[in-house]
Residue, then its C-alpha position, 0 to 999 in steps of 0.5 A: x569813569x567819572x560820571x557812571x555813578x551820577x544820578x540822572x535826575x541831575x540832568x533837567x528833565x528836557x535835555x536833548x541829545x545835543x546838550x550833554x557836555x563831552x564827559x557826559x557824551x563819552x561815559x556809560x551812565x547807570x540807571x538806579x533800580x533800587x534793591x539788589x537782586x540775588x546773585x547767580x553763578x556765572x558759567x565759565x563758557x558759553x555755546x552761544x548759538x541761539x537757543x531758548x534763552x536761559x535769562x537769570x541775571x542780566x545787565x541792560x544796556x542802551x544807546x541813547x541817540x535822539x529824544x529827551x532823558x525821560x525817553x531813553x529811560x522809558x525805553x530801558x524801563x520797557x526793556x527791564x519789563x521785557x527781560x523780567x517777563x522772560x524770567x530774568x533779574x535786572x542786575x544793572x541798567x545803563x546807557x551811553x550818549x552817541x550820535x548812532x550805535x557803533x557798527x562794530x561793538x554797538x556802544x564803541x570799543x573803548x566802553x566794552x572794557x567798562x561794560x565788562x567791569x560792570x558784568x564782573x562786578x554784578x556777576x551777570x550772566x547775560x547782557x541785553x542790548x536795546x536794539x537789533x544787534x548785527x551778528x558781528x556786533x554780537x560776536x564781538x561783545x561776546x568775545x570781549x565780555x565772555x557772557x551771552x549777548x543778546x538783543x531786544x529782538x531775541x528777547x521778545x521772540x523768546x517771550x513769545x516762545x514761552x507764552x505761546x499757547x496754540x499750535x498755531x502760535x507756537x509754530x509762527x513763533x518757532x519760524x520767527x525764530x529760525x528766520x532770525x537764527x539763520x543769519x546768525x548761525x555760529x559756533x564757539x572756537x573750534x567749532x567754526x572749523x569743523x567739517x563733516x567730510x575732512x579736517x580744516x586745513x588738511x586733506x583729511x587722510x585716507x578716506x576722508x579727503x574732499x572739502x566735506x561740509x562745514x558744521x554751519x553749512x549743515x546747520x543752515x541746511x537743517x534750518x532751511x529744512x525746518x523753515x519749510x516744514x513750518x511754512x507748510x504747516x502754518x499754511x494748513x492752519x491758515x486754510x482752517x482759520x479762514x474758513x471760521x473767519x469766513x463763517x464769522x464774516x457771513x454772519x451778522x454779528x458785529x465783530x470788535x477787535x480790541x487792539x493796542x500796546x502791550x499791557x495797555x489793559x485790553x484783556x482787563x477791557x475785555x472782561x469789563x465789557x463781557x465778564x469773559x474771565x480772560x487772563x489778566x497779568x501785569x506783564x508784557x505779552x501775556x495774551x499771545x492767541x487771540x481770544x474771542x468772545x460773544x456778548x450783548x450790548x445794552x441794546x441787546x445787540x449780539x457782539x463778538x469781541x476779539x482780544x488781539x496780541x499787544x503791539x510794541x515799539x520796534x517790532x522785530x520783523x520776524x514777528x510780523x508772520x507771528x502776529x498775522x492772525x492777530x493783524x487779520x482780526x483787526x483788518x476784519x473787524x467793523x471797529x477797533x477799540x484802540x486801547x492806550x495805557x494812560x499811566x504809561x509816561x509817553x502814551x503818544x508813542x504807544x498810539x504811534x507805534x500801533x498805528x504804524x504797524x496797522x497802516x503798513x498792514x493796510x497798505x500791504x494788503x490794499x484794504x483800508x484799516x477799519x474805523x477805530x475808537x480811541x480808549x485811554x485806559x487806567x486812568x486811575x493810575x494815570x498822571x493827571x498832567x499826562x491826562x490833560x496833555x491827551x485831552x489837549x492833543x486828542x480828539x473824540x477820545x474816550x477815558x475809562x478805567x478797566x479796573x475801577x469801571x469808571x467810563x465803561x458805560x460811556x464806552x458802551x454806549x459809543x460802541x452801540x451809537x458807531x455799530x448803529x450807524x453802520x446798520x440800515x434802518x428798515x421797517x418790516x411786515x413779518x407775517x404771523x407764521x414767521x415768529x423766526x424772523x422776528x427772533x432773528x431781528x432781536x438777536x441781530x438788530x436793534x428793534x425800535x418799535x413793534x406793534x401787531x396788525x392784521x397782516x402780521x408784526x410790523x417792526x422797525x428796526x436798525x439791521x446789519x446790511x446783509x440781514x436787511x437784504x436777505x429780508x428785502x421781501x418783507x420790507x414796506x414803505x416807510x412814512x416820510x420822516x421816519x428815517 
């Protein structure tokens, strides 16, 4: 293999899939990660049934089927960040240019031996594929490489399993893992032929005759039983969540969901807007359970902000249910702050990935997605050329930095204006013995003017429709031109 150590920078930045010559097309190409990582011992054998991943030293491998060189490198860089979030060290990163992944071994049987040599050279424990491997591909690679092989979906599931904090979050992730596992239950060597009622290939002798139940069948039966138990448990939790959400929906407080790609700075933005002190970490999926905080805007309006789980490209289908609570928070909001990482080299892809998932949920539920305010975060760390491209391609977008506070006042003003546009503009005559109503107006609405008359307190206010309807008996005619 003559080009394994060729520097990817030698290829023009805009080179597309079809422009590489035959030698580059057929080779596995390494990406430099800079410093070497510490070596770890490699186990002699593995029981490769899925379990909580014990990632130590990993080799990342991807297949470049479309897009530019920078895009495949960005995908592998994201895969590396996922692997590091799961607690591993990156031994090597490489990719192969193909029209499509090989059906048998993902990278092609001719390249598996090259990958095996790289695994031996780096003394790696695990190979992580940037894609979802079929059971056959996973088995073939494990047999050829003699190390554990996982895919992007398994990696994300492991991160969720490590970071989920709430009881509901843990149950949802456990169900997602089992749904993924049940099609991939397998043994190692002789484990495939073990039976509970007799020996494979024989009648089992006295007292052991009969087909019996294979180990895999028994494992799948236990998995189905556990999945049914988890679904019942999650359904019970959903009722409690629906009650809490019903109370919030019945209240007049505006609901703002902060959504976006993972590690886009959503928690940092929540802290900037509310001073909530939510965990902020430069890692993927640092927030896995929706966080709700109440705050007041500059005009005195009370608002509930919900910090949600980050989205990611190629979201595993098994995680849709685990995202259910986050998706419900987004769909129930009055407005969504769609946060984008401006320091990412391809922020438009982040926007597309988030919009795709929200659009699918809106179609599934039959409810329209709430309006959104697009917020480009981390402008202090962004490439000026990327920001210039975003300004030219996007309309009505805000540029902020949750770290430095740049643009936050403008965002707050935009949020106030939008919420005001949802309100009813009314004038109320409140009797003096109804001081509680005046307090409520200041808490839930935007008081534009207030004066005392012989009959009580005259208040011009912008109110959520639900409160305006409740106080309709106090409403008085507005002079022409007031609205």
